[in-house]
N, C-alpha and C positions, 0 to 999 in steps of 0.2 A: 288792393291789399289781399283779397282772397286769391288772386292769381299768383302773387308773389309767395304767399304761404304755401300754396299747392306745389309751386315749383321747388321751393326749399325742401319741402317734405319728400318729394320725389328724389331730389339730389341726395338727401341723407340716406334714403333707402338704397339707392343704387351704389352709393359709397360703401355702405355696410356690406352689400353683396360682393363688391369687388374685393374689399379687404378680407372678408371671411373666406371667400373662394381662394384668394392668394395664400392665406395662412394654411388652409387645408391642403392646398397643392404642395406647399413646402413640406408639410408633415408627411404627405404621401411619398414625396421624393426621398425623404429621410428614411422612411420605413421600407422603401424598395418596392412600393405598389404603384399602380398606374393612376394618373390623375383622373378624377371623375367630372371635372368641370368642362362642359362643352358649350358651344354657342347656343344650341337649341334649349338645353336645360336652363341655362342662365336666363335666357329670354323669358321662358315660361314661368320661371320662379319670380322674376322681377315684377310681373304684373300682379301675381297673387300677393307678393310681399307688400306692395303699396296698400292694399286693402286690409290685410290682416297680418302685420309683420310678425307678431309674436307666435300666432298659431302656425303659420307656414314654417317659421324657423324651427319650431319644436317638431313638427311632422317630418320635415326634411332631415333634421339631425337624427331622429329616431330611425329613419329608413336607411341610413348609410352605415355600412359595416365599419367605416372608419371611426365611428363614434364609440366603439367598444373600448377604445383606449381612454383611461381616466384623464390623461393630460389634455387630449384633444377636446374632451367634454368640457373641461375647465376653461380652456381657451374660447370655445364656442359660446359658452354661457356668458363669459365676460363681454364678448363682442356683441352678443344679442342684447344684453342689458344696456350697454352703452347706446346701441342703436335705438331702443325703445325710449330711453330717456331723452335722447336728442330729438326724435320724431315728435314727442309730446311737447317739448319746450320750444321747438324751432319757430312755430308761428308767432308766439308772443314775443320771443327774442328778436325776431326779424322786424316786427312792428315797432318795437321800442327803440331798436338800435338804428333805425333808418334816419338819415339826416333830414330827409324831406319831411318825415312825420314830426320831427322835433320843432319845425318852424310853423307856428300857428297862423292860419289864414284869417283874413278879415271877414267880419260877419256877412258882408255883401257877397262874398265869393263862396259861401258854404254850399249853395245848390250846384255850382259848377265845379266843385273840387274833384269829384270822382272822375270827371273827364279830363281835368288839367293835370292831375297827379302824374299821369303816365306821359305827359308831354312837357318838355323843358326846352325853351327856345334859346338860341344864341343871340346875343346883343352886342353891338359895338360900344366901345367905351364912350364915344361922344354922344351916342343916343342915350346911353345910360345916365350920363351927367345931365342931359336935357330933361329926361324923365324925372330925375331927382329935383331939379330946379322948378319943375312944374308941379311938384308935390304929388306925383303919381306913384312913387315907390314907398311902400309901407315898411318893409323889413329887408335887411341885408345880412347874409351869413357868409363870413370869410373862412377859408381853409386855414389850418394851423400855420402853414408856411406863408400865407398872405399872397399867394399867386393865383388863387381861384376865388370866384364869387358866385353866390346864388342869391337871387333877389325875388321878392314877391311884390307885385304891384297892387293897387287898390281894387282891381278886378279879380284878384286871386290867381293871376297868371304867373308862371315861374319863368325866369330868364337867368342865363348864366354866362359867365366869362371864364375861359380856361387860362387866360394870360392877362394879368393886370399890369398896366404901366406903372412906373415908379412916380406916382403923383402924391407929393406930401400934403396937398390941399384936399385930398379925397375925404378924409375923416372930418375935416372942418366943414365941408359942404354937407355931408350927411347929418352932422350934428345940428347945423344951422336950420335944416329943413325937418328936424325931429324924426329922422329915420331910425328905427330900432336896429341896432348893430350888434351882432353876436359873432363869436369866433368858435368854430367847431374844433374840439380836441382831436389830436392825431389818431387816437384809438377809434373814435367815432368815424373819422374819415376812412380809416382802413376797413372798418366793418361795413361802411356804406359801399366802398369799392368792391368788397367781396360779396355783396349781396346780403348784408345783415350780420347780426352777431352769432347766428347759428354756426357759421363756418369756423369762427374762432373757438367756440366751445367744442365743436367737433374735433378740431386739431388738438385741443388741450386734454380731451378725455380719451380719444381713440388711441393716440400714440402711447400713453402709459399702459393702456389696456393691452395693446399689441405687444409692447415691450415685455411686460411682466408675464403675459401668457406665453410668449415665445421662449423666454428664459425658463419658465417652469417646464415647458415641453422639452427643451433641450436637456435640462438637468435630469428630467425623468428618464429621457432616452439614455443619458450617460450612466445613470444608476442601473438601468436594466442591462445595458451593454456590459458593465462591470460584473454583474451577477452571471450573465450568460457566458462571458468569457472566462469565468473562473478567477476574476480579480479579487482584490481585497474586499472584505465585507462591506456592503453598502455602496461601493463605488465612490470614487473621489468626487464625481460630478454631482452627486445628490446632496442638496443642502440639508435635507432632513437627517442624513447619515454623517454629516461633517463632524459632529461631536463624539462619534463612536470610535473606538479603537480600531486601527487599521490592521492589527495583527490577526493571524489565523491560528486556530487550534489544530495542532497536528496530533490526531488521535494515535497514529502509529508512525512517529517520525523516522525517516530514513535518511540520516545525514551521511552515511558511509564512513563514519568515524566511531571507533570504540576505544576503550582504555588501552588496548594493545598498541594503538597508533600514537599514543601520547607518551613522550619520553622527556627526561630532563627535569621533571617536577614531581618526583615520587611522593613527597609528603603531601602536596596538594591533591594528587590523584588518590592517595589513600583516604583522605577525609571525604572526598566526593564519592568514592566507592562505598564508603559506609552509608552515605545517604541513599544511594541506589539500592544497597542491600536491605536497608530498613524498609524501603518501599516493596521490595520483593518478598522479604521474610520478616514481617513485623512481629511475629510471635516471639522470636528469639530475643527481641529487645523489650517488648512490653511485659514479658514475664519477670524481668528485672526492674520494672518500674520506669524504664527509659522512655522518653518522648522524642519524637523525631524533631530535628532542628527546623525551626520555621524559616530560617533564612541563612544563606551562606554568601558572604561577600568575598570575591577574589580580588586581591590588590597586588600590584607589582608593576615593574617597568613595562614599557610597550614591547610587544613581540615575544613575551615569555610564555604564551599559550593559554591565556585566560579564556578566550572565545573557543579555542580548540577543546579545552576541558568541558565547556558547556555543550559543545556538539557531541562529545563523547558521552556525557550524561544523557543527552537526548537519545542517543543510539542505544544506550544500555538500560535505561530506566524501565521501559515497557509501560509507561503511563503517558497520558496526553501532555504535550509540551507546547508552550507558547513562548516565542522569542520576539522581543521588542527592543528598540533603542531608546535611550533616555531622551534623545532629541525629539522623538515623536510626541512627547507630552508638552513641548514648548511651542506655543502658538501665540500669534499677536492678538487673537480674539479672547475676550474675557470669558473664563469658565470652561474653555474647550479642553485644556489640559486636565483639569479635575474630572470632567465628564468622561474623558477617555480612560482615566485611571479606574473610575467606577465600572465602566463597561468592560475593561480588561479583567478585573477581578470577578465580575459577574460571569463572564465566560468561563473563568477558571473554576468557580464554585459549581457551575453546572456540569463540569467534567471532572470533578474531584474524585480521587486524588490526582493532582495536576502539578506540573512544575512550570514556573514562570522565570524566564531568563531576561534580565534587563541589562543590556550592554551600555557601557559608558554612562552609568547612573549619575556621575558627577554633573551631567548637563542639567539635571533637575534636582539633585540632592545637595546642593551647596548650602553652606551654613546660612541661616536666616539672620537678617539684620546686619550683614557685613557691608562695609563700604561707607563712603562719606555721606551719601544721600539715602542711606538705608538700602533695603533689598528690593528685588523685583516682586511686586505684590502678586502678579499672576503666577510666577514661578513658585512663590512661597505657598500660594493656595494649592497648587498642584502637589507640592511636597507634603502639605498637611493632609491631603487626601490619601497619599501613599501611606503615610504614618497611620492614618485611621484604618485603612484597609488591611494593613499588615498586622496590626495589633490594636484594634479599637474595641468598642463596646461589644460588637457582635463577634469579633474574631474572624479567623479564616481557616477553619479546620480542613485539613487535607490539602492545603496549598503550600508548596515550598517555593520560596523566592531565591533565585541565584542571581547575584549582580556582579558586575566586573567594572573595575576602574583602575586607573594609574594615578589618580589624585585623591587618595584616601584622606589626605591631610585637610582637605577643604570640605569634607562631608559633614553634615549636621550631626551633632552628638545624639540627638533623639533617634536618628535613623540607625545608628550603629549600636544602640544598646541591645542587650539580650532581650529576647521576646520578639524582636524584629529580625535582626541578624545575629543569630546565636553564635555563629562561627565566622571568624575573620581568618581567611586562608591567604598566606603570603606566597605568591608565585614569583620566586626570585630568579635571578639569572642562573643558568645551570653551572655547576662546578665541572671539574675535569671529567668525571665519570658521566655526568649528565650530558656534557657536550659529545662525548663518545656515543652515548645512546641516541642522541638526536641525529648525529651524523650517520649512524647506521640505518636509522629509519629513512632518512632522505636520500641515502645512497642506493636504495632499492630501485632497480630498473636502470641504473647508470653503469655502463661498462668502465670499471676503474682499472688502471694499469697495475701490474704487480708491485711497482715501486711506490705506490701510494699507500702510506701508512696513516690511517685515520687517527691514531693516537698522536702522531706528530702534528696533524692538523688541529686536533683539540688543544695541544699545548701552545700552538701559535695563535690561538683565538680566545684568550681569556677575556671575559667581559662580553662575549658575544651572546646574544639572545637566540632562542630557537629560530625565530624568523630570519635573523641574520645568517645563521648557519645554513638554513634552507636556501637562502639567496646566494650564499657562497658557492654551494655545489651547483646551483643553476647557472651562475656566471661561469664556473669552470667548464660546464658542458657547452655553453655558448662559445667560449674561447676555443675549445677543441673543434667545434663545428666550423668556426671561422677559419681554422687552419686545415680544414679538410681531413681531420683525424677520425678514426673509428673508435678510439678509446680515450679516456681522460687520464692524462699522466700528471706527474707532480708539478711540472712547469705550469700547466693550466691552473692547478689549484693555487700555486704560489702567486701567479699573476692575478687570480681572482681575489685573493686576500689583500694584496696591495691595492687593487682596484677599489675595494670597499673601504679601505682605511685612508688612502691618500689620493685616490683618483687614477685616471689612466696615464700611462706613460706617453710622453711626447717624443716619439722615436725620431721624427724628422725636424726637431726644433733647431733653428739656426742660432747657435751659440758660439761665440768667439773662443779661441784657445785661452785667452786671458781670463774670461769669465769662468770657463771650466776649471781652470787652475784655482781661482779664488774659492769656488764651490768645493773643490776637492780638499783644499786646506781646511775649510770651515767644517765639513763633515768629518774629516780625519781628527780634528780637535775634539769634537763631541765624542767620537768613538774611543779615542785613547784615554781621555779623562774618565769616561764611563767604565772602561775596562780596568783601569788602575785605581779606582776609588773603592775602598772596602765597603762591604755590605750594600752593594748596589746591584741593579739588574744586569743580566748578561747581555752583551751586544749580540743582536741576531743577524743584522744585515746592514751594510752601508752602501748607498747608491748615490750617484750624481746625475741620474736620469731625471730630467724635468717632469713634473706632474701637472695634471690639468687643474689642480687646486692652487697653482701659482708657486709651489715649492720648487727651487732649483735642485735640491738634493735632500736626502733624508737618511737618518740613522735610526734603525729600528732596535728597540730593546725588548727582551722577553720578560715581562713582569712576573714576580714571584706569585705562584698560585696561593700560597698561604697568606701573603699580605693582601692580595686582591680580594679574597673571600672574607677575611676577617675585617678588613678596613683599618688595620692597625699599622701605623708607620712610625718607626723610631726617629729620634732626633738625629741620629747618625745618618740615616737614609735621607732625610729631608735636607740636611746640610750638604750631603753628596749630590743631591739633585740640583742644588744651587750651583755647585761647581761645574757639573756636567752641562747645565744650560749656558754657562759662560764660556765653555771650552771653545765653541766655534768662533766667537768674537775674539778671544785671546789668541787663537791660532792666526787669524788675520793680522792682529796687532803685532805679533812676534815677527811675522814674515814681511809685512808691508809697512809697519810702523803706525803711529797714531794717525797719520794723515791718509793712510791707505785703507782704513776700515770701511766697510759698506753697511748698508741698511739691512743686510740679510739676517741680522740678529734681533730684529724688532720684536718678533714673537717670543724669542728667548728672554729678552729683557722684561717683557710683560710677565712672563712666568716667574722670573726671579723676584720681581717686586711683589707679586701676589703670594708666593709661598713664604717669603721672609716676613711679610706683614701678618699673615695668618699664624705663623709660628709664635709671634710675639703677642698678638691681640686675642687669639682664640685658643691656642693650645698650651699656653703657659710655659713656653720653652725659652724664657728669659729670666735670669736671676735678678735683674734690675727691676723690671716691671712686676714680676712675681706671678703668682697663680691667680690671675684675674682675667676677666673678659672685658675688652675695651671695644666700644663701637657697636654694641648690641649683638655681637656674635656673628654678624655677617650672613646669617641664615636666610634672612628675608621673610617677610610676612606676605602670604598670598593675598591678603586683604588690605588694600592701601589705606582705607579709612581707619582700620584698627591700628595699623602701624603708625600712622600719624598721631593717633590718640595716645600711643604709649610714650610719646615724647622722645627727645634726643638723648645723647650720651650725658651721663651724670658726672663723668670724671673731669677733673680740672686741667688747666693748661700744663701743670708740672708732669702729670702722667702722660699726656699727649706728647710732650717733648721727649720724655724717656722712651716712648714707643718709637719715635722717629730716630733717636740715637741708636737704639738696639737694632732696628732694621738696617741702618747704615753699617753697624758692626758686622752683622751676618753677611751682608753683601760684600763688604771689603775683605773679610776673611775667605769667602768663597772665591773671590777674584784672585787673591794671592795663592791660594791652594791650587787652583787650576793652572795658573801661570807657571808655578814651580814644576808641576808635573810635565807640562809641555816643554819647558826649557831643559829639563833633565833628560827628556826622551825626544830630543830634536831629530835624531836619526830615524827613530820609528815614525815620527810625523812625516818626514820626507819620503820614507819608503811606502807608507800607506797612501800618500798623495800620488806617487808614481803608479802604484797598482790601480788606483781608482781611475786615473787618466787612461790607463791602458785597457782596462776591461769594464769600466763604468760601474761595476758592482763587486763587492767583496762580502763573502759569507762569513758566518761566525767561525767556521773551521779554518778558512783561509786567514782570518785575523789572528786566530790562536797560533797558527804556524808562523806567521810573521812576528808575533810577539816573542815567540821562543827563540828567534834568531838574534835578538838583542838583549843586552843586559839591562832590563827595564828596572825603574825605580818606582815602587808602589807608594802611594800616599800613606801617611801614618794613620793608624786607627785611633779614633777619638773625636770628640766634638770640638768645635771652635772655642778658643779661649778668649783672652782679653782682646781689646780693639787692636786692629792691625797697625803696623807702623805706617803713618801717613806719608813718610818719605818714599815708601815703595809704591805708592798709588799714583796713577796718572792724575787723579783729582786729589789735591792736598787736603781738603777739608770738606766735610759734608755741608750741604746747604742748610741754613737755619730757617725753620718754618716762618713764613710771613715776610721774608726778606727778598724773595724772588719776584 
């Protein structure tokens, strides 16, 4: 027993030495230093370690320069503690776990036990059965799998068999001769085979110690590397810094952008310039009792320059600036988002006066309690922390929060109230003058041809955002470079506009003459009806060149600037839009008959159905249905649970039937109006088709010249009246709801 205990103790000490040496070698390689473990040193240490493991470990660790690192000290202490525990407990564990010690010997064999313990003889099965029948076997221990056997005779001698035959009478014989039979569990067998229970405990304790120590060492190294490399505060690898904000305080931000570089959003720029001026010249405002706004939220469509305005504020303010994204506060771990908010505002307070810019704040500022199953608790706790920091019990003097979003409709009302965001600045799409200013800014450094008129480009791009205009000029420059040009001319800009609106041209598309003719008639029908309908947009260009978006041809209209900016569309205009959308299908019907029409008008028919239904159900443009909204207005609620809770439509079947009849009336009248225009101007239709087949593209000026050659018949001015004569329609009656 003493020999086995000593052997186990030495094995534990040597194992600890090997593991600790390997851990320190790995740390040395990571740090870029040379390994200190050599054969002679390891040998000299191992002898002293066996005698005094704790004292030698402490002296050795203190003498190494490697241990100046806190992470390595922690790892070494954990390994040392595990080794001491194991060396103390190993002898008793090994003695108790040994299978041999679990089998008590007979009293007559007590004096010879010390000599027989170390010797176990093999025995044949036949001899073993003979010994049992002669009552010379006192105790038998079987392995858990029943394949091995250890027996003790009446003299205390041990015999074993490593392979037992399949004898069903064995237990009967042992029981008959009153032999004590036991079965050793699998765990005890494994421990016995491994030299006792110390090895199992060693594996169960040392592996977690090495794992956690190594992880701590690596994360510590990652944190130091982030700080040395100028990374974000605390380093992403340091678990102690995980809950801190990853943003950096820019004491003197140099974004390269100022208010002179921002164009197309003059009103928004004016409000932010006031905030910057308040920071620079506070006396002018405080003398009048004014207080600086605590928060400014920028809302508007994507690409209108909200982030660009924030960069301009950072460049102009002259105070510390912190820029973060709303998604940085959204984490899967509980409490991390709120902790990062606290850390962010702590940094800002330490550097007050300070500006915090939160981009895409809707990622964390959505309304609380929305949806079927409630809100996200972690996100809501983060929002609560933002609300407290912006205007809580302690307040945030000297901190201005600027936020940007294009989904202001989903933000929480508590976040938008005065005291948190005092100003809501709408950064809308630029108007004509704004687009001109944006184009001038982005045209800097680009060689433009004298024939390029930026005002013409601005007129052709209503509804474009500042980002789209920048992309437009960049695409034009790419087109020019592709053609080996040294300047950008009008054709490059025109091609870039078409590229952004409808995709690239398919110059080498294999299209039959028959298909080209159908497309030419279809687009000519749209163009003629659009040109001859009163109070409608002017035709800009007609083309039958296929596009990458799947369109075989296109008719471009120049929308009215006043209508586009105001968002006000008359009933006359909407009814004209229905007729123009049907013009392409009707041109095919007139030329090829009802059997020759194609699926090219699928998108046109969807547009007709959508506009006609909205005229009746949302805009009150039906005398029969009246000035009511049917179907909830069609606006859509961004929160599904709330929308489901509001219930369905409260109107009865009579109103729904009237809506269907009015939609049918509008579509039927638009159909007849467009068909009459094309029949009365058949010669113009044929001439425009021929010109499209010849040159594939007709401009607005060429179309005007073509119209002037014919005695055209304009459509009468006025809205649609009573229901159309069903005898003139290809479909004689409208379908009744529920009968299809």
